[in-house]
N, C-alpha and C positions, 0 to 999 in steps of 0.2 A: 721498896718495889714492889710489895704484893700491894700497891695499895691499884697501880698503875692494871695488875695482872687481870684485878678483879674489876674493874674498870674497863678490857677490853673486852672478857667476858660477858659483861652487863649490856656492851653496844651492840655484841656480838646478837647474845638474846634479841634484844628492842629493837635489831636490821630485821632479823629473822623474824620477830612477829612483824612486822610493818610489809614483807611479803608477800607472811602467809596469811592480812587480812586482808591487803590486796588480791591475790590472787581470789581467796574469798566472793572479796565481791566481783572481778572478774564473772568467777563463778557464779553469782547469782545475778550478775549482768546479760548473762547466757539465757540462763533458765528463764528469766523476768521476758527476755528479745522469743524465745522460741514458742512462750503462753500469751503472748502478743500477737504472735504470726498466727498462730491457732486461732485464736477471738476476733482478730482481724485479716487475720491471712480471706478467707475465703470472698469477704466485705471486698476486697481490693482487687481480690481476680475476677470478680463477676463487671467491677470499672475499669477495670485492664479490657475486660473482654467487650464494653459494651464503649470506650475508646474505640475498639478495634473492628469493632461494622460502623460506625462512623466511618474511619477511612475507609474501611473496604468500600462503601456508598459513594463516598464523594470519589476514588479513584473506581470504579464502575464508571459512571456520569462521565468523565473524564472520558474515558476509554471507550466510551460511546460515540460521545462527542464529535472525537476524533475517526473513529471507525466512520461515522455516518457522513461528516467533511470528507476521508479519502474515498468513498462509497459514491459519492455526490461525484466527485473530482474523473475517477473512474466513469461513469457511469457519459458524461459530458464528451470524453475523449472516445469513448467506442462509438456514440453517437457522430464528432465529425471523423472518426476510420470508415462508420460505415456509407458514409456522403463519399468518400474518395472515388471507389469505384465508377461510381456515379459520371465524377466530374472527371476523372480520367479517362470513360470511353468516351463520353461527349467531347473531351481536346481530340483523343483521335480521331472517332470522326471526321470534324476538322480540319486536321491536319492532312486527313487521309482525302479528303476533295479536295482540298486547296493543291494534294499530290499531283492527283487527278487532271487537274485544270490545267494547269503550266505542262504536265508531260502531253494531255492533249493538245496544248497552243504547240509546242515544241516541235511535236510531230506536222501535225498542218503546217508550221511554218517550212519543211521540209520536203512537202507532197505525198506525206502518209496519212490518207485517210484517218478518221476517226473511227470507232464501233459504231454511231449515230446515221455518219455515212455513205457505210457498209450496209447498212444497215436498210434506210433508204433507196438506196441505190439497188438490194434484191429486190424489194416491191416494187420498183422499176421496172427490173429485171423481169418478176415475175409478170405481170402486166402486157410488157410487150407479149413476152411468152402466149398469154391468151388471147392478144388481140391475131397473132402469126397462127393459131392454132386454126380461132376463128376465119380469116381470108384463107386460110388453106383448103379447109371444108366447105365453101363456097361454092359456089355450081357456077 
């Protein structure tokens, strides 16, 4: 039985040695990674900055292109909207003339004289008045 105990102690010492060896390798790998980052890290950082600048330039081009297209659409819409008041006024004038003509015809059918008729009658009345004045002052 003494052999069994000694063997277990050797197994424990061997396993402990393996763990220590593995822990040392992990420690050395960490130090190696740290050293490599120190050496290559600045170069890698510069590469990342260059890649970021490229992406930024492409993004700006896309944004500028989209912004240009949107501004063009806004200009076209503004131009179309600016024409609307003129069109509306023209249509309102047409409607007003048509309304006036229809109302004038309806009043004329009812025997009510139009503004033009009243003006013509006023002119004739003035002419008649002048004629009467001349006849009245004639000796």
